[in-house]
Phi, psi and omega in degrees: 000129178295136172272127177272126187283125180231107180269164179234136167235115187238129179255134183238128178242312183261119178297337180292333185270002188304298191293317175305320186287319177300319177297322179294316183287335172293328171292322174292324175298320179296325178281325186251320188085068186289147177268228184294139184242129170249123172253127180251118176279104185272359180210139184306332184296326187276346190300303187292318182291321183290321184292313180290330180289313180299322180288321179296321187277308188209011179072016182296148178283139185237131176232160180263147171219156185263010180070008168301135181069015174053218189292327180286330169299315176294313178309310184299319178295320176292322178293318180303313181291326178297311181290347175296333183232344187221148177227071185283164182298316181237139166242123175270121175256138178213152166235172189286015172257342190293337180252001182241316178275344186224165173262122177232086189267199185297315184300312181300316181299317182296317178300318177294317179296323184290320184285321178286340182279354178252144176272146179239133179274000182236162174302128185224146175233133180244132173171187184267124184276135178247138184244154169239145180294342179222156187277164174219168183236131169234122177061034178084358181251130182260135173208166173238006183215154174212172171274127168298135193261008175290336177205117175200166183227141176239141176270181186291324180297317176299315180293324177291325177296333180264012181051035179067019181245118163259356178220137180219129190300322187290322181284325174299322178294318178309310188290321191269339186260345177264120188299324183294314185284331179289320179297319179302310185293325181295318184290322191262350178054042181257185187292164182254022178227132180267001182294334183289319176290329173296323173294316190291327184275336190241005181216147174301128188226141170253123182251121177248145175242182181292344188244338183203166174241127185238151171278000000 
């Protein structure tokens, strides 16, 4: 049976969340069998602790980022480094809030393992789907749902559909500099990147949540 390669890009900002996040990722690793791992220190205070801890735990590669673009700028930095040497079937993106601000328990791990264990011939994103009772528009694309961005996975076809970009400066500027959109994102605590919606609106996509998978 072919083993599907799942790499990890994880972003750390708060050093107090380091150990809980590492423990949660170890549980995911046992369920999935993670491949190459890039840990991104998105704040100087996390750099030293993360580097020594990661080497001690699993030899993961650690890089610095300056928090530009917030977690999505750091996701992009980690993805760029990963794709320089690897092209896995799936890339799992996580930040240090998925196991501290939220509950990511056994049911979610099992669903994540099941979905990343399958190959998809179309661009696919796996994550927890968040809904609004009314739709909204970003860059001319209308939607009423999005993927929670504290933990999600993109397959190879999705990364190609996005040209390897999960973060774009111009879209981040639109969101952070437009008062209506800035207020929306502050209220909803959603991602600062519209690339994911562009994927969802312009390409065939399978969206998985911790509880179900929908077309």
